[in-house]
C-alpha positions, 0 to 999 in steps of 0.5 A: 902829101903834095899841095897840088892836085892838078884838078884845077888845071882845066879851069874848074874847082870843087866847092864844099859839098862836091859841086864842080864849078868854073874858077870864074864862078861868083862863089869862087870869086867871093871866097877868093876875095875873102882870102885876099882880105884875110891876107891883107889883114895878116899883113896889117897884124905883122906890122902892128905892135898892139897886142890887144888890137892884134887879138881883136883882129885875129878874131876877125881873121877867124870869122873871115875863114868861117865866111869864106867856108860859107861862101864855098858851101853852096848847099850849106852842107857843111856851114849851116846857118846856125854856125853863122849865128855867132856872127851876130855877136861878133857884129856887136863886138865890132860896133862896140869897138867902133863906138869906143874909138869914135868917142875919142876921135874928132867929129867927122864933118868932111870926107877925108883922104885915106892915108897917114901912118903906115898902119892907118894906110893899111887899114884903109886898104883893108877897108876898101877890100872889105867893100869889094867882098861886100859887092860880090856877096851882094851879087850872090844875094841877087840870085841866091839868098845869103845869110843876113849875119854874113852881110851885116858882119862884112858891112860893119867890118868896113866901118871898123877898119875906117874908124881904126884908120882914123884912130891910129892916125889920131893916136900918132898925132897925124892930122886927117887930110880933108878932101877938097873939090 
């Protein structure tokens, strides 16, 4: 089987359920951003040696595939809201991890500059990409109702990668750089 179909050569693509749309359709952009985010996370994992963290992050990648599928399914023909119910539990899992790291980190009283170790820097890049995904999903939400579990999960995911970046720097003894005006 060939990987290319040539169907997109005209600037059109087909969403799940058979709806043909322009490749600049907001849904195509949204699931494209999720795909880009997932690839960035894969790059992070390929540089990470912590098996427990890798397992946690690969679960996130799986959740992002679910979210991308949901975004590609305008009529919810395949990814029904009941399938997204699991994101409630997954959001709580993210919160638990965030709270665990936060307990051992120095209290944050200022804005910090993104950076530090290579992995922490990658976590910051991922965080900003999560926010990009969130903005596009929010645009969809203005004209179509989007699943609340998707929005909550994506919102929490940016917090997860922010705190993860801080944790990775803390673990390596890298001092956070405070933003100064």
